[in-house]
C-alpha positions in Angstrom: 2.3 11.4 16.9 0.4 8.3 15.3 -1.7 8.3 12.7 -3.7 5.6 11.3 -5.4 4.4 8.2 -8.1 2.6 7.4 -8.9 1.2 3.5 -11.5 2.4 1.8 -14.6 0.9 0.6 -12.7 0.0 -3.1 -9.8 -1.8 -1.2 -11.4 -3.5 1.2 -14.2 -5.4 -1.7 -10.5 -6.1 -3.4 -8.9 -7.5 -0.5 -12.0 -9.7 -0.1 -12.4 -10.3 -4.2 -8.9 -11.9 -3.5 -9.2 -14.0 -0.6 -12.3 -15.1 -1.6 -10.6 -15.8 -4.9 -7.7 -17.6 -3.7 -9.2 -19.6 -1.3 -11.5 -21.0 -3.8 -8.6 -22.1 -6.1 -6.7 -23.6 -3.5 -9.7 -25.8 -2.5 -10.4 -26.7 -5.5 -6.6 -28.0 -6.3 -7.4 -30.7 -3.3 -11.2 -31.2 -3.8 -10.3 -32.6 -7.3 -8.1 -35.7 -6.4 -6.3 -35.9 -9.5 -2.7 -38.2 -8.2 -0.7 -37.1 -11.2 -1.6 -33.4 -10.5 -0.9 -33.3 -6.7 2.6 -32.1 -7.0 1.0 -29.5 -9.0 -1.9 -28.2 -6.7 0.9 -28.1 -3.8 2.6 -25.6 -5.7 0.3 -24.1 -6.9 -0.7 -23.5 -3.3 2.7 -22.4 -2.3 2.9 -19.8 -5.1 -1.0 -18.8 -4.1 -0.1 -18.2 -0.5 3.2 -16.3 -1.0 2.1 -14.0 -3.2 -1.3 -13.6 -0.1 1.1 -12.9 2.5 4.0 -10.9 0.6 0.6 -8.6 -0.4 -0.2 -8.3 3.9 3.3 -7.7 5.1 3.9 -5.1 2.9 0.7 -3.1 3.4 0.8 0.6 5.3 -0.9 0.3 8.4 0.0 3.8 10.7 2.2 6.5 10.0 4.2 8.8 13.1 5.7 11.6 12.7 8.7 12.1 15.4 11.0 15.1 16.3 13.9 14.0 13.6 11.6 11.2 11.2 8.3 10.3 9.5 7.9 6.4 10.0 5.5 4.6 8.3 5.1 1.2 9.5 4.3 -1.9 8.1 4.0 -5.8 9.5 7.3 -6.1 8.3 9.9 -3.4 7.3 8.5 0.0 9.0 9.6 2.1 5.8 12.1 5.6 8.2 12.3 8.7 6.0 14.9 11.7 7.9 12.6 14.8 8.7 15.4 16.4 7.0 15.7 14.6 3.1 12.4 16.0 2.9 10.9 19.2 1.4 7.2 19.1 1.4 4.6 17.8 2.7 0.3 18.2 1.2 -2.9 17.6 1.2 -3.6 17.2 -2.2 -6.6 16.3 -4.2 -8.0 13.2 -5.1 -8.2 14.0 -9.0 -4.3 14.3 -8.8 -3.3 11.1 -8.3 -6.9 9.9 -9.4 -5.1 8.4 -12.9 -1.9 6.5 -11.7 -1.0 4.2 -13.2 1.1 1.1 -11.3 4.6 0.5 -13.0 5.4 -2.3 -9.4 2.8 -2.8 -6.7 -0.3 -3.5 -5.9 -3.3 -2.0 -6.5 -6.1 -2.4 -4.0 -5.5 -5.3 -2.0 -5.0 -4.5 1.8 -4.2 -1.0 0.8 -2.3 0.9 -2.9 1.7 0.1 -2.8 4.4 -0.2 -4.2 5.8 2.4 -7.6 2.8 4.3 -9.4 2.8 7.2 -11.9 1.2 9.4 -13.7 0.9 12.0 -15.8 0.4 15.3 -13.3 3.6 14.1 -11.2 5.3 12.0 -12.6 7.0 8.5 -10.6 5.8 7.9 -7.0 5.8 5.6 -4.4 2.5 5.0 -2.4 2.1 4.1 1.1 -1.5 4.2 0.9 -5.0 2.8 1.8 -7.6 4.6 -0.1 -7.0 7.0 -2.7 -9.0 9.8 -0.8 -6.8 12.1 1.7 -3.7 12.1 0.5 -0.5 13.7 1.3 2.5 14.2 -1.0 5.5 14.2 -0.2 8.6 15.4 -1.8 12.1 15.2 -0.8 15.3 17.2 -1.2 15.9 14.4 -4.7 12.8 15.0 -5.7 11.3 11.9 -4.8 7.6 11.8 -4.3 6.0 10.1 -1.6 2.4 9.7 -1.2 0.8 8.5 1.3 -3.3 8.6 3.3 -3.7 9.1 6.5 -7.2 9.4 8.1 -6.5 12.5 9.1 -4.7 14.7 6.4 -4.8 18.4 7.9 -3.7 17.1 11.2 -0.3 14.9 9.5 0.8 18.3 7.8 -0.1 20.5 10.4 2.0 18.0 12.5 4.9 17.8 10.3 5.4 21.1 9.3 5.2 22.5 13.4 
């Protein structure tokens, strides 16, 4: 069963501001026509475009629960987790992940994904687009994964069926 995901208000605002900021920086690089800095402008533009593309291609777009696997869809490099490797799937309260610190990942541009940690849950991997409607997946080796389908209860029910 396929479960859609959508950005929360904070992620939408951060994504728009990030996009506008990068566009303004790139435009300013070329509006300031200084022949001595033309290579620098090109390098800055390339770096910003690479960062923007990386943020886009790794954001989660949907989740699919099959008979033998959980698939986290992304524009590039879907994440596949075998159901036999999963110990527990449960809806968690927003408060349980609210104080999480991003240790390596993206914190709002097209979602929240990468490595996060907090005192309550410890280290975890997020494939989320919002901070509410979170589902915590615990694997057999005690790794924690946070996903945020638009409908968390049917997601858990489909997984436990």
